C-alpha positions as CSV (number, residue, x, y, z in Angstrom):
1,M,-13.2,-8.4,-22.5
2,L,-11.2,-5.3,-22.4
3,S,-9.2,-4.1,-25.7
4,R,-5.6,-5.5,-26.5
5,K,-5.0,-1.7,-25.5
6,N,-6.2,-1.5,-22.1
7,I,-4.9,-5.1,-21.4
8,E,-1.2,-4.3,-22.3
9,L,-1.9,-0.8,-19.9
10,I,-2.8,-3.2,-17.1
11,I,0.3,-5.5,-17.4
12,D,2.9,-2.6,-18.0
13,S,1.4,-0.9,-15.0
14,L,1.8,-3.9,-12.9
15,R,5.2,-4.7,-13.9
16,K,6.6,-1.4,-13.3
17,L,5.2,-1.9,-9.3
18,N,6.9,-5.0,-9.2
19,T,10.8,-4.0,-10.8
20,Y,13.4,-3.5,-8.2
21,N,17.3,-3.7,-8.3
22,L,19.1,-3.9,-4.9
23,E,22.8,-3.6,-6.3
24,N,22.8,-0.3,-4.7
25,F,21.2,-1.7,-1.5
26,F,22.6,-3.1,1.9
27,A,20.5,-5.7,3.7
28,V,18.7,-4.4,7.7
29,N,19.4,-7.2,9.6
30,F,17.1,-8.6,12.6
31,E,19.0,-11.8,14.0
32,K,19.7,-13.3,10.4
33,T,16.5,-12.0,8.5
34,K,16.7,-9.2,6.0
35,I,13.7,-7.3,7.4
36,G,14.5,-4.4,5.0
37,W,17.0,-2.8,2.3
38,I,18.8,0.5,2.9
39,N,20.5,2.9,0.2
40,S,24.2,3.2,0.8
41,N,23.7,7.1,1.8
42,N,21.0,6.5,4.7
43,K,23.2,3.2,5.9
44,K,26.4,6.1,6.0
45,L,24.0,8.5,7.9
46,L,22.7,5.7,10.2
47,E,26.6,5.1,11.0
48,G,27.5,8.1,11.9
49,L,24.6,8.9,13.9
50,F,24.9,6.1,16.1
51,N,28.9,5.6,16.2
52,L,28.1,1.7,14.1
53,K,31.1,-0.2,12.4
54,S,30.7,-0.2,9.1
55,R,29.7,-4.0,7.9
56,Q,28.3,-4.9,4.7
57,A,24.8,-4.8,6.8
58,L,23.4,-3.0,8.8
59,N,22.4,-4.4,12.2
60,M,18.7,-3.2,13.7
61,K,19.4,-5.0,17.1
62,E,22.5,-3.2,17.6
63,I,20.7,0.1,16.9
64,I,18.2,-0.6,18.9
65,L,20.6,-1.5,21.6
66,K,22.2,1.6,21.7
67,E,19.2,3.9,21.6
68,P,16.0,2.5,22.6
69,I,14.1,5.1,21.2
70,W,15.9,5.1,18.1
71,Y,13.6,6.8,15.6
72,E,13.3,9.8,17.5
73,K,17.2,10.6,16.7
74,I,16.6,9.8,12.8
75,K,13.1,11.8,13.0
76,S,15.1,14.5,14.8
77,F,18.1,14.7,12.2
78,L,15.4,14.4,9.1
79,K,13.0,17.1,10.6
80,I,9.8,14.2,10.3
81,K,6.9,14.9,12.3
82,C,4.6,11.7,11.5
83,N,4.7,9.8,15.1
84,E,1.8,6.8,13.9
85,K,4.0,3.4,14.7
86,C,3.6,0.8,12.1
87,P,4.4,-3.2,12.7
88,V,7.4,-4.6,11.6
89,F,7.9,-9.0,11.8
90,Q,10.7,-10.7,11.7
91,N,10.2,-11.9,7.7
92,Q,12.2,-11.1,4.6
93,S,11.1,-7.5,3.4
94,I,11.0,-8.3,-0.5
95,K,8.9,-11.5,1.0
96,P,6.5,-10.4,3.8
97,K,3.7,-11.5,6.3
98,K,0.8,-12.0,4.3
99,I,-1.1,-14.6,6.6
100,F,-3.3,-12.2,9.1
101,N,-6.5,-12.8,11.0
102,Q,-8.4,-9.4,9.3
103,N,-10.3,-8.9,13.1
104,K,-7.1,-9.1,15.3
105,K,-4.4,-6.0,16.1
106,V,-1.4,-6.7,13.1
107,C,0.5,-6.3,15.9
108,V,0.3,-9.4,16.9
109,N,4.4,-11.1,16.3
110,Q,5.8,-7.7,15.8
111,I,9.4,-7.3,16.1
112,I,9.7,-3.7,16.3
113,T,7.5,-0.8,15.8
114,V,8.4,2.1,13.2
115,P,7.1,5.7,12.4
116,R,5.3,5.4,9.2
117,S,7.3,8.0,7.5
118,L,10.4,6.0,7.8
119,L,9.2,2.9,6.7
120,F,10.7,3.6,3.1
121,F,14.0,4.7,4.7
122,F,14.4,1.7,5.6
123,G,12.9,-0.2,2.6
124,F,10.7,-2.2,5.8
125,P,7.6,-3.5,4.2
126,A,4.6,-0.7,4.6
127,Y,1.0,-2.2,5.1
128,G,-2.2,-0.3,4.3
129,V,-5.8,-1.2,3.6
130,H,-8.2,-0.4,0.3
131,C,-11.5,-1.0,-0.6
132,N,-12.9,-1.5,-4.3
133,G,-16.0,0.5,-4.6
134,W,-18.3,-1.2,-7.4
135,S,-21.5,-0.9,-8.6
136,K,-23.1,-2.3,-12.2
137,E,-25.7,-0.6,-14.4
138,K,-26.8,-2.7,-17.5
139,K,-24.1,-5.5,-17.5
140,Q,-21.4,-2.7,-17.0
141,L,-18.9,-2.3,-14.5
142,F,-18.6,1.2,-12.8
143,F,-16.0,1.7,-9.7
144,Y,-16.3,4.7,-7.6
145,L,-13.0,6.4,-6.9
146,S,-12.3,9.1,-4.3
147,K,-10.4,12.2,-5.6
148,R,-6.8,12.9,-3.4
149,S,-7.0,16.6,-2.0
150,S,-4.8,18.8,-3.7
151,K,-3.1,19.7,-0.1
152,L,-1.9,16.3,0.2
153,K,1.6,15.8,0.2
154,K,1.9,12.4,-1.8
155,Y,-0.2,12.4,-5.2
156,P,-2.0,15.3,-4.6
157,G,-5.1,15.3,-6.9
158,L,-4.6,12.2,-8.1
159,Y,-8.0,9.1,-8.4
160,D,-7.6,6.6,-5.3
161,N,-9.7,3.8,-4.4
162,L,-12.9,4.4,-2.8
163,I,-11.0,4.2,0.5
164,G,-7.0,3.4,1.0
165,G,-5.1,4.1,4.2
166,G,-2.1,3.3,6.0
167,Q,-2.2,0.6,8.6
168,P,-1.4,1.3,12.3
169,E,0.0,-1.3,14.5
170,K,-2.7,-1.3,17.1
171,L,-5.8,-1.7,14.8
172,S,-7.1,-4.7,12.8
173,F,-7.4,-4.5,9.1
174,K,-10.9,-4.4,10.0
175,E,-10.9,-2.1,12.0
176,N,-8.3,0.2,9.7
177,L,-11.4,-0.4,6.9
178,Y,-14.0,1.5,9.4
179,K,-11.5,4.2,10.4
180,E,-10.2,5.4,7.0
181,G,-13.6,4.6,5.3
182,F,-15.3,7.3,8.1
183,E,-12.1,9.6,8.2
184,E,-12.3,9.8,4.0
185,V,-15.8,9.7,2.5
186,G,-18.0,9.6,5.8
187,V,-19.5,5.9,5.8
188,Q,-20.1,3.9,8.9
189,K,-19.7,0.2,9.9
190,S,-23.1,-0.7,8.8
191,F,-22.0,0.3,5.1
192,F,-19.2,-3.0,5.0
193,R,-21.7,-5.1,6.8
194,R,-20.7,-7.8,4.0
195,S,-17.0,-7.0,3.0
196,K,-14.4,-9.1,3.9
197,L,-10.7,-9.7,3.4
198,E,-10.7,-10.9,0.1
199,S,-6.9,-10.6,-0.7
200,I,-3.5,-9.7,0.7
201,I,-1.3,-8.6,-2.0
202,N,2.6,-7.3,-2.1
203,Y,4.3,-5.6,-4.6
204,C,8.1,-4.2,-4.6
205,H,9.8,-1.4,-6.7
206,V,12.2,1.2,-6.3
207,K,11.7,5.3,-5.8
208,D,13.5,8.0,-5.2
209,N,16.2,5.2,-4.3
210,L,14.5,4.1,-1.2
211,L,12.8,0.5,-2.0
212,H,9.4,0.4,-1.7
213,S,7.8,-2.9,-0.2
214,S,4.4,-2.9,0.6
215,I,1.3,-4.6,0.9
216,I,-2.4,-4.3,0.5
217,A,-5.1,-5.8,1.8
218,T,-8.5,-5.9,0.0
219,Y,-11.7,-5.4,0.5
220,D,-14.8,-5.0,-1.8
221,V,-17.9,-3.3,-1.2
222,K,-21.0,-2.8,-3.7
223,V,-22.0,1.0,-3.5
224,S,-25.9,1.1,-3.5
225,K,-27.4,3.2,-6.9
226,G,-28.0,6.9,-5.5
227,F,-25.7,6.6,-2.2
228,K,-24.6,9.9,-1.0
229,F,-21.1,9.7,0.8
230,S,-19.3,12.5,3.2
231,N,-16.0,13.2,2.0
232,N,-13.7,15.1,4.2
233,K,-12.5,17.6,2.0
234,N,-8.8,17.8,4.1
235,E,-8.5,13.9,2.4
236,V,-11.0,13.6,-0.7
237,E,-12.1,16.5,-2.8
238,K,-14.9,13.9,-4.1
239,I,-16.0,11.1,-5.2
240,E,-16.4,9.9,-8.6
241,K,-18.0,6.9,-10.7
242,F,-16.6,5.7,-13.4
243,E,-17.3,2.9,-16.2
244,L,-14.4,0.2,-16.2
245,N,-12.8,2.0,-19.1
246,E,-12.9,5.3,-18.5
247,T,-11.2,4.0,-15.3
248,L,-8.2,2.8,-17.1
249,K,-8.4,6.0,-19.3
250,L,-7.8,7.5,-16.3
251,L,-4.6,5.2,-15.7
252,E,-3.3,5.9,-18.7
253,E,-3.4,9.5,-18.2
254,K,-1.2,9.7,-14.9
255,K,-4.5,10.8,-13.4
256,L,-5.3,7.0,-11.0
257,K,-2.3,6.8,-7.8
258,P,0.0,4.1,-10.1
259,N,-0.8,0.6,-7.2
260,C,-4.9,1.9,-7.1
261,I,-4.6,-0.6,-10.4
262,I,-3.6,-3.7,-7.9
263,P,-6.9,-3.7,-5.9
264,I,-8.9,-3.1,-9.6
265,S,-6.8,-5.7,-11.1
266,D,-7.6,-8.0,-8.6
267,F,-11.4,-7.6,-8.0
268,L,-11.5,-8.5,-12.4
269,I,-9.5,-11.8,-12.0
270,R,-11.9,-12.8,-8.8
271,N,-15.4,-11.8,-10.1
272,Q,-14.8,-11.0,-14.2
273,P,-12.3,-13.2,-15.3
274,D,-13.7,-13.1,-18.8
275,T,-12.6,-9.8,-18.8
276,F,-8.7,-10.6,-20.0
277,T,-7.7,-13.5,-22.3
278,N,-6.3,-16.7,-20.6
279,K,-2.3,-15.8,-21.7
280,S,-2.9,-12.3,-19.9
281,L,-4.5,-13.1,-17.0
282,K,-1.6,-15.8,-15.9
283,E,0.3,-12.7,-16.8
284,I,-1.5,-10.2,-14.6
285,K,-2.0,-12.9,-11.6
286,K,2.2,-13.6,-11.2
287,Y,1.9,-9.9,-10.2
288,L,-0.7,-10.0,-7.8
289,S,0.7,-12.6,-5.4
């Protein structure tokens, strides 16, 4: 069982990832569904860009009708270059779609596609794949973590789950796992032969005055002793192995990317529930839905 300090650290980290207030946000509607939430400044910006009448909520269909390739105007104004498209479904932003076939393209039943860089601008749910690399030695649990390149714009130099990446519209979760695994740590499909989609977890919080509604599709892969990774140094500086308490020390020292505790906690609940007290187990499960 973990120490009380480490259990509280996990719970507090999960709580922060699931805390938000929509007081200063306006709904982004598609028909009658609140598919996103946008802050007041960005809402005014869009009303000016697309000559919209100011209303309580932003009507996504109205923007699309005015300009079918609407996102190009926003990208140009904000000087954003990202072109990878991500799916948006007709589900509430804070209660996103979470039922998928891991082998089918995630774009099935999507209503619109949005450049990844604009998802949080609108408060649209952002999907991604993470993979826990793990091993056991003398009954001790170890996690393999990737240290992010210091050249990356987001979370440079922090430790991440072994594999992690955003979900493009035209790939399945499993295909994206293969893609990210090869691009980040140089492993082939065969490395994942026993892995399967373990869980789909939604978390939601406000950061930099934007609503971050995110969904992690979690996989696990057992790493054999002596296995050699081949990291892409533009994305991953190195892969290191940490015992569970060492992993939580990284979290305490803010050296672990914040959302990585979600797949790690999920792994522990599924595989080592006695890591927690009964009371803390209930608390943690509340955040991993």
